[in-house]
Residue, then its C-alpha position, 0 to 999 in steps of 0.5 A: m447524504g454527508r454531514r458536514g461539521a467544524a471537525g469534517i466531514s462524515e458521511q455512510v459508505d457502502f463498508g462503513t462510515a468515512e470521515l474527512v477531517p481536515d488538518g488544523d496544523r496543515p493547510g491542504g491536509w485531510t485524514l481519511l477515517i473509516d470507522g474510527v479508524q485512520h485509513s489516508y491522509v492526503d494534503a490536496e495543496d501538495p501531493r508530493y507530501l505523504e504524512f503516514e511512513y509506510v505510504r513514505r516507503l511505498a513512494s520509494v519504491v514509485d521513486v526508484a522504479a524508473l529514471p526520474g519523471k519517467p511515466l509509469r503503468v501502475l495498478h494499485l490495490g485499495g484506493g482509499a484516499l488515492t494518496l499515492p496515485r496523487y504522488v505518482a501523478a505529481t512526481r510522474p506527470g503523464s503515468v498510467q494509474r488504474a486503481v481497484e477499490r471495493d467501496g465505490a461511496l468511499t471513492a465517490l466520497v474522496r473525488r468530490v471532497l478532494p478532486l484528483p490533480r488536473g491531469a492526473d490519467l487514474r481510473v477508479r475501479v469498484a470491484d473486488a481486487r483479486e478478482a480484478v487482477e486476476g481477470s487481468g490482461p498479462a504485462r499491462h503493468d510497471l509497478v502494482v501496489a497492494d494496499v488491501y484492507g478490510g476493517t484493519q486486517m489484510p484479507a487472507r485471499f491476498a497473502s497467498v501464493e496463488f494470489a501473488e503468482a497473478v499479480c506477477r503475470v499482470l507485471r511487465p517484464g521488470g515490473w516490481y509488486a510492492v505490498n503494505l503488511a500490517d504485523a506484531a509479534p512474532l510476525a509470523f504473518s510477515r514471514g510467512q509473505v517472504a516465503t510467499l513472495r519468495a515462491v513466485f518473484d526472483d527477489v524480495c526486500l523487506m522495510a520496516e522500522p526496527g522496533v517493529l522487526r524486534g517485535r515491539r510493537f504493532g506496525n507496518l512492513v513494506l515488502v518488495a518484489g520483482a527482478g532487478l530491485p535496486v536495494a541500495a537505493l531503498a535502503r538510502s531512502a529508508a535510513t534517511e526517513a524521519f523514523p528511520a527503518r531498515l531494508l532486509h534483504g539477501a542473507d539478513l531476509d533469510r534469517f528473518s523468513s527462516g522456517a517459514q513456508p509459503v502460504t496458499d489459498a487453502t493455508a492463508v490467514a488474514s493478517p494480526a488485528p491491532p491491538r484495541d488500544l492502537f487507534g486511542 
């Protein structure tokens, strides 16, 4: 049974303690924390509002994946508070979405406290994300979005060529793969992920804040892979953020990933753990 207080709702879920904390400055705003670490932010009244910068970058991929308003078939790996699925449902009505989240109790809590918008075609499967992708039929999705973390780190098994190949197989022709990474200097994990996706997909670009790219702080980097990437549109979107991001592509991405080799299941490691003081 969950515990409700002035600060929100706290409940034991399958993989830790989840808290849903209301935003005192924004009606409808809620932050999901798991074991004290921020995982998602949802505005229940306005699903188009996205608090976290990396989520806005993922949303920019949704925005240019097809003509405005056209429905998409989207597979979300990692559910959390289902922030991006809510955004897709609001901006592209009629989209068919599937999410894979290993924590069934967390999904039940989120859907009870923050119900999905009416008419959203979203099914959440409680499963391991890699097993779900590998067991899926081919060419089913226009977009696959990966935001898979065990605690504060992306598990190694989602960072390999073999996993990227499995994702590529479930994409429709012309489909894209977007993945959220977290890294710090010397950005070896992200450089390896660029090399890994380049070994599988026709094209790859990267979006991140300059401070993260220079290794000055721990932060998020979003990689997008596929054919016919709208690099100019993504770059414009990244540059107009409150905290502008840079987009690396082509020769710039060559320099960023110079010397990095594709990662396999045999060599993959988890993403770096954040600094101990990052979350207060």
